[in-house]
ZAGU-139557 format. One line per 8 residues: number of its first residue (from 1); their letters; for each residue x, y, z of C-alpha. Coordinates in pm, whole numbers. Example, Ala and Ser with C-alpha at 12.3 -4.5 7.8 and 13.67 -1.06 7.14 Angstrom:
1> AS> 1230/-450/780 ~ 1367/-106/714
//
This chain:
1> MTIWILPI> 4153/13536/10331 ~ 3916/13744/10541 ~ 3751/14061/10415 ~ 3690/14287/10712 ~ 3420/14546/10633 ~ 3409/14860/10845 ~ 3072/15000/10737 ~ 2956/15357/10759
9> EGHEQRYT> 2688/15379/11027 ~ 2352/15271/10896 ~ 2054/15506/10897 ~ 1721/15365/10790 ~ 1634/15665/10573 ~ 1964/15655/10382 ~ 2150/15407/10167 ~ 2392/15345/10453
17> GQWLHHLP> 2123/15132/10618 ~ 2089/14929/10299 ~ 2465/14876/10282 ~ 2470/14715/10626 ~ 2265/14431/10484 ~ 2350/14417/10116 ~ 2724/14489/10096 ~ 2854/14184/10288
25> VQLAQAAA> 2608/13961/10102 ~ 2710/14100/9762 ~ 3080/14074/9843 ~ 3045/13712/9959 ~ 2852/13630/9641 ~ 3123/13796/9432 ~ 3392/13590/9606 ~ 3200/13268/9540
33> ARGVPASV> 3141/13361/9175 ~ 3512/13428/9125 ~ 3618/13111/9308 ~ 3802/13313/9573 ~ 3808/13144/9916 ~ 3718/13438/10137 ~ 3509/13498/10444 ~ 3341/13834/10503
41> IQIEGEIP> 3317/13981/10852 ~ 3149/14315/10920 ~ 3267/14522/11217 ~ 2991/14745/11346 ~ 3013/15009/11614 ~ 2805/15180/11878 ~ 2546/15414/11734 ~ 2442/15672/11995
49> PPVPLAGA> 2113/15860/11964 ~ 2178/16095/11670 ~ 2202/16472/11710 ~ 2269/16577/11349 ~ 2311/16930/11224 ~ 2047/17049/10977 ~ 2131/16916/10632 ~ 2423/16704/10753
57> FLDFAGTN> 2483/16350/10634 ~ 2610/16240/10977 ~ 2601/16336/11342 ~ 2952/16482/11357 ~ 3015/16370/11716 ~ 2821/16045/11694 ~ 3014/15928/11389 ~ 3333/15943/11595
65> IFKSTQIA> 3178/15735/11872 ~ 3080/15482/11606 ~ 3422/15478/11437 ~ 3609/15464/11769 ~ 3414/15160/11886 ~ 3467/14997/11547 ~ 3843/15037/11567 ~ 3848/14913/11928
73> EVARRFQR> 3688/14590/11805 ~ 3939/14569/11517 ~ 4224/14605/11769 ~ 4080/14317/11972 ~ 4071/14107/11654 ~ 4439/14187/11590 ~ 4526/14110/11952 ~ 4350/13772/11941
81> GEVQPGDT> 4532/13678/11622 ~ 4217/13671/11409 ~ 4357/13918/11155 ~ 4597/13728/10931 ~ 4853/13829/10666 ~ 4679/13881/10332 ~ 4349/13996/10482 ~ 4176/14304/10340
89> FLITDAWH> 4002/14586/10524 ~ 3725/14760/10329 ~ 3642/15090/10500 ~ 3321/15226/10350 ~ 3370/15578/10488 ~ 3731/15657/10400 ~ 3736/15966/10625 ~ 3803/15723/10910
97> PGVHQIRY> 4087/15789/11157 ~ 4101/15416/11227 ~ 4287/15352/10902 ~ 4602/15483/11069 ~ 4551/15253/11367 ~ 4511/14956/11133 ~ 4834/15052/10958 ~ 5006/15092/11298
105> MSALLRIS> 4901/14745/11415 ~ 4977/14589/11079 ~ 5330/14732/11075 ~ 5429/14666/11437 ~ 5266/14323/11463 ~ 5410/14231/11121 ~ 5072/14132/10982 ~ 5058/14259/10625
113> VRVIGLFH> 4704/14362/10525 ~ 4544/14556/10241 ~ 4330/14860/10317 ~ 4072/15003/10073 ~ 3861/15311/10143 ~ 3547/15451/9981 ~ 3545/15831/9970 ~ 3214/16017/9989
121> AGHYDPND> 3328/16378/10039 ~ 3581/16587/10226 ~ 3768/16911/10270 ~ 3902/16883/9913 ~ 3551/16979/9795 ~ 3487/17351/9859 ~ 3113/17278/9893 ~ 3159/17015/10164
129> FLGRIAPR> 3096/17101/10531 ~ 3472/17097/10594 ~ 3540/17278/10268 ~ 3314/17569/10364 ~ 3511/17644/10682 ~ 3768/17922/10653 ~ 4097/17770/10525 ~ 4299/17888/10826
137> DVTWAKAM> 4073/17688/11055 ~ 4113/17356/10875 ~ 4472/17345/10756 ~ 4487/17015/10946 ~ 4212/16871/10721 ~ 4418/16905/10403 ~ 4710/16730/10571 ~ 4476/16466/10711
145> ERALFEAY> 4338/16387/10366 ~ 4688/16348/10227 ~ 4768/16114/10517 ~ 4452/15914/10450 ~ 4550/15883/10086 ~ 4893/15753/10181 ~ 4743/15507/10431 ~ 4503/15346/10185
153> GVSVFATH> 4624/15099/9930 ~ 4334/15204/9710 ~ 4110/15511/9741 ~ 3780/15440/9567 ~ 3543/15688/9400 ~ 3211/15637/9227 ~ 3272/15887/8946 ~ 3560/16047/8757
161> AHAELFRA> 3438/16392/8862 ~ 3483/16302/9227 ~ 3820/16137/9171 ~ 3953/16445/8989 ~ 3836/16671/9271 ~ 4019/16449/9519 ~ 4337/16428/9312 ~ 4354/16806/9294
169> GVGAAADD> 4293/16840/9667 ~ 4558/16595/9784 ~ 4808/16648/9503 ~ 4784/16299/9356 ~ 4915/16241/9005 ~ 4662/16178/8730 ~ 4803/15829/8671 ~ 4841/15728/9036
177> PRVAVCGW> 4699/15372/9049 ~ 4595/15419/9411 ~ 4299/15630/9290 ~ 4027/15406/9146 ~ 3689/15488/8991 ~ 3473/15183/9054 ~ 3112/15292/9083 ~ 2918/15222/9401
185> PMEYLAAE> 2801/14875/9519 ~ 2428/14940/9485 ~ 2308/14674/9243 ~ 2024/14595/9485 ~ 1843/14923/9411 ~ 1632/14811/9115 ~ 1492/14517/9312 ~ 1415/14738/9613
193> LQPHLAQP> 1217/14981/9399 ~ 1032/14715/9201 ~ 742/14672/9451 ~ 656/15042/9417 ~ 636/15071/9040 ~ 263/15001/9014 ~ 189/15334/9184 ~ -4/15575/8956
201> KENIVLFP> 193/15884/8866 ~ 97/16222/9015 ~ 202/16574/8920 ~ 488/16579/9169 ~ 833/16731/9123 ~ 1058/16581/9390 ~ 1370/16728/9549 ~ 1552/16409/9660
209> HRLAPEKQ> 1834/16577/9853 ~ 1931/16683/10202 ~ 1824/17035/10297 ~ 2182/17157/10296 ~ 2341/17474/10155 ~ 2525/17287/9879 ~ 2194/17142/9755 ~ 2033/17489/9720
217> PEIFKDLA> 1678/17398/9833 ~ 1584/17767/9823 ~ 1599/17753/9442 ~ 1364/17455/9432 ~ 1118/17623/9667 ~ 1121/17946/9468 ~ 1076/17757/9142 ~ 760/17597/9280
225> GSFPDWQF> 580/17932/9264 ~ 591/17922/8885 ~ 403/17590/8872 ~ 87/17622/9084 ~ -67/17307/8933 ~ 223/17089/9045 ~ 332/16968/9388 ~ 695/17053/9460
233> VACQETAL> 801/16820/9741 ~ 1131/16835/9932 ~ 1144/16481/10066 ~ 1352/16563/10375 ~ 1091/16805/10506 ~ 888/16500/10611 ~ 1011/16210/10822 ~ 977/15932/10565
241> SKWDYHDL> 1073/15570/10606 ~ 1274/15424/10319 ~ 958/15244/10201 ~ 756/15567/10207 ~ 1033/15752/10026 ~ 1042/15493/9749 ~ 663/15512/9730 ~ 688/15890/9684
249> LARSRVVF> 954/15847/9414 ~ 728/15608/9226 ~ 440/15859/9233 ~ 660/16148/9116 ~ 696/16247/8753 ~ 1021/16446/8788 ~ 1324/16458/9019 ~ 1499/16794/9023
257> SCSLQETL> 1851/16889/9127 ~ 2049/17212/9144 ~ 2331/17076/9360 ~ 2667/17244/9394 ~ 2812/16924/9543 ~ 2734/16591/9385 ~ 2982/16309/9368 ~ 2727/16050/9251
265> GIGCYEGV> 2362/16143/9306 ~ 2175/15841/9436 ~ 1839/16015/9474 ~ 1815/16111/9107 ~ 1910/15758/8998 ~ 1645/15611/9226 ~ 1404/15853/9061 ~ 1495/15719/8717
273> LAGAAPVV> 1447/15360/8839 ~ 1105/15466/8967 ~ 1009/15623/8633 ~ 1068/15990/8720 ~ 1246/16206/8463 ~ 1566/16365/8599 ~ 1630/16738/8556 ~ 1993/16800/8658
281> PDRLSYRE> 2259/17068/8600 ~ 2538/17013/8348 ~ 2814/16996/8610 ~ 2982/16770/8867 ~ 2912/16397/8841 ~ 2592/16467/8647 ~ 2792/16564/8339 ~ 2947/16219/8296
289> MYPQGFRY> 2643/16025/8415 ~ 2337/16170/8240 ~ 2257/16197/7869 ~ 2262/16557/7751 ~ 1885/16573/7708 ~ 1837/16549/8084 ~ 2087/16825/8172 ~ 2028/17200/8176
297> PAEWTASW> 2305/17466/8153 ~ 2508/17476/8473 ~ 2508/17856/8496 ~ 2130/17864/8546 ~ 2171/17745/8908 ~ 2536/17827/8977 ~ 2419/18041/9271 ~ 2105/18213/9396
305> EAYQRHKP> 2203/18526/9204 ~ 2263/18327/8885 ~ 1928/18156/8930 ~ 1754/18493/8956 ~ 1913/18602/8627 ~ 1829/18277/8449 ~ 1499/18197/8615 ~ 1287/18259/8301
313> ELVAHLSA> 1502/18014/8105 ~ 1485/17749/8376 ~ 1109/17793/8414 ~ 1063/17754/8037 ~ 1286/17447/8032 ~ 1111/17280/8324 ~ 770/17367/8180 ~ 864/17184/7859
321> VLDRVVTG> 983/16884/8061 ~ 659/16870/8260 ~ 453/16883/7942 ~ 652/16594/7797 ~ 631/16370/8104 ~ 254/16415/8123 ~ 210/16319/7757 ~ 458/16031/7776
329> GYSLTACE> 722/16206/7568 ~ 1019/16083/7773 ~ 1179/15741/7751 ~ 1410/15668/8043 ~ 1545/15338/7911 ~ 1869/15474/7765 ~ 1922/15699/8067 ~ 1877/15408/8306
337> QQLSRFFL> 2118/15193/8107 ~ 2382/15465/8107 ~ 2342/15527/8480 ~ 2340/15163/8588 ~ 2716/15116/8544 ~ 2779/15375/8817 ~ 2575/15168/9064 ~ 2745/14831/9030
345> GADLYDRV> 3009/14689/9263 ~ 3187/14450/9022 ~ 3500/14665/8979 ~ 3520/14725/9354 ~ 3484/14354/9429 ~ 3764/14274/9183 ~ 3997/14504/9374 ~ 3890/14381/9717
353> LAS> 3929/14015/9619 ~ 4260/14055/9435 ~ 4539/13851/9593
//
């Protein structure tokens, strides 16, 4: 059996760059550990010079160049007879039009394959880029997501919160086995952060998110004015390498979030691994991932207007957190243990390697 990985395009500053290296290695190791005879082949694409929109995860035109060149290579593999019955395609960005082309070739060439997709976001989330567009302009997107769901044998999500959002958006039944919550294959993170942990802590509160509307950076920046003795740093305002970013995490005492869209939250988990206390809202994926002591009431940052009403409460809460982290009043051990299961690929590998 061959596992064909179609990766999301790798960017050095984001986890997608780490996946290009780690995911095929981890999947091959999982196959060996399970005694499954499988080879792993990664199909990359052309990455043009990026021209991303402010706050966007991807260059919206460039990602289609990348995905189109990926699927052209997959078609050549089908044409040369390299794709065999029983092979599995793992598409790490499930919003990939190529899944329909794989299904087309599989059906008409009579080569039965399995197709598994990892969903990150989409129109089904009202706070996504597609979700924020007026409904009349993206009626096609809702239909596209239903078609994607039907094309995948398994649609994979890192958290139950994300899976429920997707089910509601595409009309999938609660017990539909094609929706799977598996966590994300990021078991390499602890080792990557380990070299940075000797950094002395500084009075830094870090905003580990994109500067996008759904992340509400304006709340973070306004909150900074109430804490003149602390540095409030939005990491994306500076061009940081991944190494520099991890260095900054290790020096920070707190990572703060007020996101309106969060289907996992890698930045806050990296903060915990680096010894920074998370301060997150009691909503979205955070609710199932973080112990209650690290969550604040969701309504405090439900919008800019809500933040203005609840600012004194949030300032008092954050002030208490900062006092505790300075005096060593926070233990992150239980939090890290609870979070770690969301950043393991074992369940995903079981599904990919199933016969």
